[in-house]
N, C-alpha and C positions, 0 to 999 in steps of 0.2 A: 472473878476473873477479869481482869482490866483489858480494854479495846487494845487491838495491836495493830489494826489497820489505820494508816494516815496517809493525809495527802501530801505528796512531794513538794518542795519549796519550789519555786519557779526557777531559779538558778540550778537546782539539780536536776530538774526537768529537762531545762534547755541543754544541760551537758549531756545528758542521756540521748535527747534528739539529735545533737550533734554527731553523734556515732555514725548515723544513716547520712546525714547531710554533708559533713565535713570529713572525708575520709583522709585527705591530704591536701596541702596547699594548693594543687591542681583544682580541688572543688572549690575553693574559695574564689580562684579566678574565674572559673566558670559562672558561678552565681553572681558575682560583683559586675562582669562584663554583660550578662543576660540583663541584669537590671538597668544598666546603661544603656544598652538597646532598647529596651522597653521605654526608657524616657524620652526618646525622639533624638538621642544625640546623633550628629554626623560625624564626630571626631572623638576617638575613644583611646586614652594612653594608658598605659600599664607598666608599673616600675615595680621590679621585683629585686631583693636582695638576698644572698644564700638560699636561692631556690625556694623562697618564700618562708624561710624560717624565721627570718628577722623581720622583713617588710613585705607586705603585699599593697600596692597603692593602685587605684582606678581613679582617673580622671575624665569626667565627660563634660560636654556642652549641652547636655540635654536641658529638660524643662527644670531641674532642682526641684526641692521642697520646700514647704512652709515652715514655720516655727512647730507647729502641731505634729504636722506629717511626718517629720525627721524624728521626733520621739516615738511616735506610734509605728513607725517603721520597724524598730527593733522589740515591738511586741510581737508574741506569738501567735501564729493564725492571723495577724494583721497585713493587709493586701488591699491594694487599689485596684486589682485585676477581676475579681469576681464578687456577686453579691448573693446570688442564689445557687441552689445546687445545678439547676439547669444550665447555669453559665459554664460549668464545667466541660460539658459537651459542645460549647462553641466557643473554644479558646483560642484566641489570635495573638497572644503575647508570649514570652517565654516562660516568666513565672506566674504562679496563681496560690500556692500553698501557704504563703505567708510564713514559712519556716527558716529561711536560709540567714538572714540577717540576724535574727534570735539568736540561732545555732553559732552563728560566727562569733558572736559577741560573747557568749557564754565560754568560750575556749580562748579568747585572744583580748588583747587591748586595741580597742577600736576608737579611730577618731573621724569624725564626719564633718566636713565643712560643704555647705549648700546655700544656693540662694535662687530664688525664682526671679524672672525677668522684670515683673511688675513690682518687687519689692527692691526698696532702697539699701538694705543691708541683708546679708545672710546669717546662718547659725551655725554655730559650733558646737559639738555634742562629742563627749568623751565617755566610753562604756569600758568597762574592766571587769573580766569574767563576770559579765553579765549585770553588773551593777553600774548606775550612772554616776559619773563622778561630778560632771558639771556641764552646764549647757550655757552659752555666752553667745551675745551677738557679734559677728565678726564681718569683716570687709572682705570679700572674695568675688571671684567672678561667677557668672551665671552658671548653673550646672551643679554638680555634685562631684566631691572627692573624699573616696572612703580610704582609710590607711588600716591596713590590718598588721599589728605588729607583735612580735612573740607567740605565734601561733602554737596553742598545745601549752603554754607556759604553765597552766594551773592542773594540767592533766599530764605529766611526767611521762606515764606509762605510754600513752599516744605518741608523744614526742620521740620516745625511744624507738618508736616502731618505723619511723619515717626512714627511709631508704637513704644512699648517699645524693649529695647534691646534683649531682649528674643525672642519675635516676629522676629524682623528683622534678628537676626542670625539664627532663624530657616530656613528663606527663603535663606539665605547663604548657608546652608547646603545643602538645596535642589538643589541649582544651580551647588553647587559643586559636589553632587552625580552624577547628570546627566551626567556631561561631564568627570567625571572620570569613570563611568561606560561605556561610548562609547570608552575609549581609556585604556584598562587593561594593554596595552604595555608600559605605561607611569607611571613613579613614582610620587606620589601628596603627598603634605604635607598640613595641615590646622592648623594654631595656631591662638586661640583667646585669647586677653589679656595675653600674654606668656604662656599660657597651649595649649599644643600639643592634638588636636582634633583626627586628623585623620593622619596616616603614612601609606599610601598606597603603597606597593611595586609592581613593574611590575610583572606580571604574566598571568595566562589565565583568561577567562571570569568566571569562576566558582569560582576561588580563589578571584576575585574582588568583586563578591556579597557577599562572607563569610566575607569579610575583612570590608565592609559597614554595612553589616546588621546581622553579628554574624555567628558564625560557625554552631551553631543548624541548620541554612537554608541549609547546605549541606544535611540534610537527608530529607529535605522537599520538594526538588525539584527534576524535572524530565528534561531529555533533549529533546529539540525540534529541529527537522532539515528537511527540506523539500526544494528540489532544483527544480525549475520549469523554463521555458523559460521566464516567465514573472517576476517571482521573486524569491528570495532566502530567506528563513527562516532559523533563529537559534536561539537558546536561551534556557529558561527555563520556565518552568510552576510551579506553586506549586500545592503539593497534595491537594485532596478535604478537607482533615481532617488538613490541615493547613491554611485553610481560614480565613479570619477574617471579623468582621462587618466594620472596616473604611478601608479606601483606602488610600494606602501610598506606597505600594509596586508592584504598576503596571507601567512598563515603557515600552514604544515603541520607538524604534530607526529606522530612515529611513537613510541608507548610512551613518551610524555613529553620525547622528544627531537625539537629542531628539525631540520626537514631542507629542502633544496631539491630541486624536482623538476618541471621543465619539462614533463614527460609528464602528471604528475597536475593541474597548473595546467590543461591544456588539457582536463580532465575537466570543472573547474568553469567554463570559459569555454563547453564545449559545453553545460552545463547551463543558462546564461544566454542560449543562442541566440535571437535575434530580440529580446532585451528589452534589449540594451544597444546605445547609438550606436557607430559605428564609432570604435576607438581609445581607448575606455574599458575599465576593468578593474574588476570587482567586488572589493570587499571580502571577505575570508574568514578565520576563525579556526578550523581544523578539527583535530581530534585523533583518531588513529588507533589502536585497541589491538590487536595481532596478536600471534600465537605468536612469540616471539624465534627459535625454530629455523625460521622462513619467512622470516626476512630476514638480510642479511648487512650490518653497518654497518661493518666492518673494510676499509673501501674506501680511505680517505684519513685522514691523521692528525686533521683538524678533525671529523671524524666528521659532516659534512652532507651525504653522499652516501649512499644506502642501496640494496640490491638487493632485490626482493621475488621470492620463489619463482614468483608468477603476477601480474605487474604488470599484464596485462592484465584481469584479473578483478577487481583492486584499483580500476583505471580504471572499470569497468563500474558496480560496487558504489557507488564514490564518487559518479559524476554520477547515478545513479538516487537516491541520497540527497538530494542537492542539489534535484534536480527535485522530488522529493515534498515538501521543504520548501517550496520557492516555490508548488507548487501547493495545499497545506496552508494556507498565508497568503494565497491568493486573488491570488498575483502574477502567475500565468500564467494565461490564459484557461482554463477548465474547462465540461465538458459537465454537466447535469444529467441523470444516467441514472434517476433517481428519478420525472421528469415523464412522463406519458403522451404520446407522440408524436403520437396520433390528436387529442388536444385543445389541443395546444401552440400553434397559430397559429389557433384560429378566434377572431375578433372579437367581441367583447360589445356587446350593445345595452341600452337602458335598457328597463324593465319596460312603460313606457306607449308605447313607440315601435311605430306600426305598420308591419309588414313589408311589404313590396310587391316585386311580381315586377319585375325588372329590365326596362326598355324598350330597343328598339334602334331609332335611324331611319336611314333610308337616303335620300341624295339621288338620287333616280332621273334626275335631270337632268346629273349630273357626266359629263363626257367626260375621261379622262387624257390624250388626245392633243390636246386642244384647246391652243392657245397661251395662256398666261395671262401677265399683267403680274408683273414682278420683284417678289417678296415684300420688303419693306422689313424689315431686319435686325431682330431682338430686342434690347433691352439686354443680354441675357445673352450673346448671340452675340459683342456688340460686345467685352464685358468678357473673353469665352474668347480673341479674337484677340488683344487688348490684353496680357493676361497671356503668352500665347505669345511675343508681338514683345518684351516686357520681358525674358523668360527668354532670348531670343537675344542681347539687348544685353548682358546680363549674362556669357553664355557668351563673347561677344565681347571684354567687358573683361577676363575672366579668363585668356583663353589668347593674347592678342595681347602680345606684347614691344615696347614702345615704346623706340624709339631716342631718343638725346641730341636734344633738340628745337632749341636753340639755345646760343649760347654765353654764359657768364657777364656780360658785356659786352653783350650785343644783346638789349636789353630793352623792349618795348613797353607803353607806360604807360597807354594808353587801349583799352578795348576793352569790350564789354557782356556780361554772363553772366545766362544764365536758368537755372532749377533746373527739373529735369524728373523727375517721380516723387519729389519730396523724397529724391532719391539720387544723381542725377547734376547736374554742372554743366556746361553745355555753353557754349560760348566760341569765337568765330572769332579767332583769332591769325596774322597775319602769312599770311594765306591759306590757313590750314589750320584744320579743325574739330576741336576738342578736345573730348572725353567725358570728364569728370574723375568719378572715384569720391571723392564729398565726405568718406567716412569715413576712408578711406586717404590723401587729400590732408591733411586736419587730422593724422592719426596722422604723418605724415611730418614735419610742420611742428613739432608737439610734440616729437618725439623729437630733432630738432637743437636746438630750444630747451633741452629737459632735459639734454641731453650737455654744451651749455656753461654752463649755470648750476649744475652741480651741484658747485660749490667752497665750499657754505658761505653763499653770498649769495642763495640762493633766496629769491623772495618766498613768504610763507607767510601762512595766515590761522589765526587762533586759534578755536578751538572753544567756542562759548559752552556747550554740553554736549558733553564728551568723548565719543567713540564707544568703546563697549567690546566687545572680539572674547573670546569663551570659547574658549580653545584648549587642547589637549593638552600636557601638560609639554614634550614633544618638539617641538612646533609653537612654545611660547612660546620655548624656548631658541634655536631658529633665528633667530627675530627680533631677540633680544637680542644675539646674536652680530654682526649685521650693524646694530646701532644706529648706529653712526658713519656707516655709508653713508646709511642711511636720513634722517639728520639732513642729510645734505648737499645733500638733494633737496628738503628742507624739512617732513619729518616732524616731529615730536615725540612719542615714544611713552614710557611709563613701565609698569611692573608693579605691578598693584595686586592683591594676594591670588594668585587663580586666572586672572585675566584680563588681556590687554595694553590698555591704555588709551591711546587715541590723542588728544593734546592740540591738534596743529597738523598741518594739511596745506598742500601748494602751492596756490597762487592758480588754477592751471590745472587743477587737480582739483575735481569737484564732490563733493558730501558723499555723495551716494547711491551714488558710484562706488568709494569708500574700501574697503568690506568686500572687493568683487570683487578690488581692487588687491592688497590684503593675501592673499587666497587665492592669486592668482597668484604671489605673491612665494614663499610657502611652498612651492607645488608646484615652482617652480624650484629651491628649496634642496633639494628632496627627496633627489635622489642624483647630483647633480653633484658630482664631485671638487673642480673648480677652477672658479669662475664668473668672468667679467668683470663684476663686481658693476654697474658704473656702467652699462655697455651694456645688461644684461639689465633693470636696473630701468627704465631710461629707455625702452624698448621697451614693458615692461608698463604703465607710466604713461601713454605716449601712446597705447597701444591702448585703454586704459580712459576715458581723458579725451577722446578724439576725439569730434566731433560723430557722431552716429548715423544710420545708414541711416533713411528715414523721417521725420527731422525737416525742418520747413521753415525756411528761411534768408530773413533780409532782405536786399535789394539790398545793403546796405553790407557785411554779412556775407560774401556771396557775394564781391564784389569784392575785399575784404581777403583772403580765403581763396586766390582765383586769384593774386593779387599776390604773396603771401607764397610760395605754390608756387613760382611761375616765377621768382623771385630765387633759389632755392635752387641750389647748385652742381649736383647731380644729383638732380632732382625725380622722375625716372622710376620709382623703385621705393620701397615701404615699407619699415620695418627688417627685415621679415620677408621680404622679396625679391619680393614681390607686386607687379605692375603698379598705378600710381597712375591711368593715363588710357592711351586710345586716341587716336590721332590720324589724320583721313583728310583728302586733298588730292582737289583737281578730278577728277585722273585715277581714283583710287579709287571715288568716287563713280559717275564715268561708267561704270566697269568693273561696278558692282554693280547699276547700272540698266539694263545691256545685256540 
């Protein structure tokens, strides 16, 4: 029987290894930028086309490579970062495994131009699918330029699994931000399809955060700084009132390397205990400096996971550092230990006020057992009972699941509607009592209207004075990516320098609701891979444009609202799945009153 076990060819082994290292275009961006940082560059430029499918080019002014080094750089497990096993536990650079370039070259067409400062000419190396095509001398600037073209051209299955350009470029932006935030002393430039997305100048950490996430963040973050023998913590955390429902502005860096850690995230959440509404997450940009021998980063090829020698201690120090920062800036309640407790609560009086002894009067004729007439209720008692009743009704509407009330062709066209507490519409319909949440009813009506009118024929109102939104480059790009969908709903937006200008809005949206609508748009676009944009935008528009609870309605408005609701095929639930009304028949009322 012949032998069946064989050694894989290098190009096959590299393609297999590329499956872990090169998962998508953003993976290539990360590896190339980190190599540029390790080369000592002070300026790094990234050029991307078609979200990395056609071209990814990274240009730096670092140390460059010699003729031999540039060829060795694309060999498997060839690296300048470590020499022995012990070096793995004393890592001060981004890369050290020697896998990235070989993996990238195995699944793309790669052209490298590089030159060292002491050399008169540079070197050009072309590799396609892991095979060297040519290596020639070339005149070029000091540093390195690596162009990755047609990623996954020889692995069609991998290329077919890539998401839309919008999604892939969002991942590229994420990787770009993580490296740029770890190295505020380096200038970074990012271009996509010949458009400049980021132009980050070298500066301090706070300036870099503002460059990426917008200047408004400057007033929403506070400084964190703690220096211990175990770990040094520095950075910024967001104020509680700037917290968001979505996650996206949470960053941990260990020795200038971005990491993910749900355990450390919980330390931050614990520090904000009782300061945040349920479901909200604080922003944070925290940098930990720790002895490299106390951590292990050789967990995964992406190097975003890390193990600490004493993770519980890091957790405690991090939580204490954030708590201290919040207390220092009077974000959390504090006790004044300098105040003399003996004098803390003594009331003061005017100098010319005569101090009198307190007098006590007693009704000697009072008999507690004597029958008294019922006391008339005070206004405060009435209000308290009414508030309790209102809360009970609200709970009833929240928890009752209304069934289908009638068939679409069974409609009563005459009924009387009254508004209760400026929140609910009460109507008798075919022998049943309906209590309708006016906000949810209008939300349902508008949702159906927006869904059926988003074909580019939506009625719009031009803004006499356009609304301007100052957003981060990332958020601006998100809106530009969905400009066509926004236009179909009646929005007209344009990019003016660093702001998004809103020139027209749908007729059913009030001007004062526009900012909230766009903030919700951006939040929904944050981390969702694929969105049903039409459905999502219609839900957001309906939620923000619907009449609010507490708004008094005219009789004609109430009548129209109920009529339009009851004519819908399924009026029972809002687009978010919440009940619109609760219904009661005679037997329900009799049972309640028994």
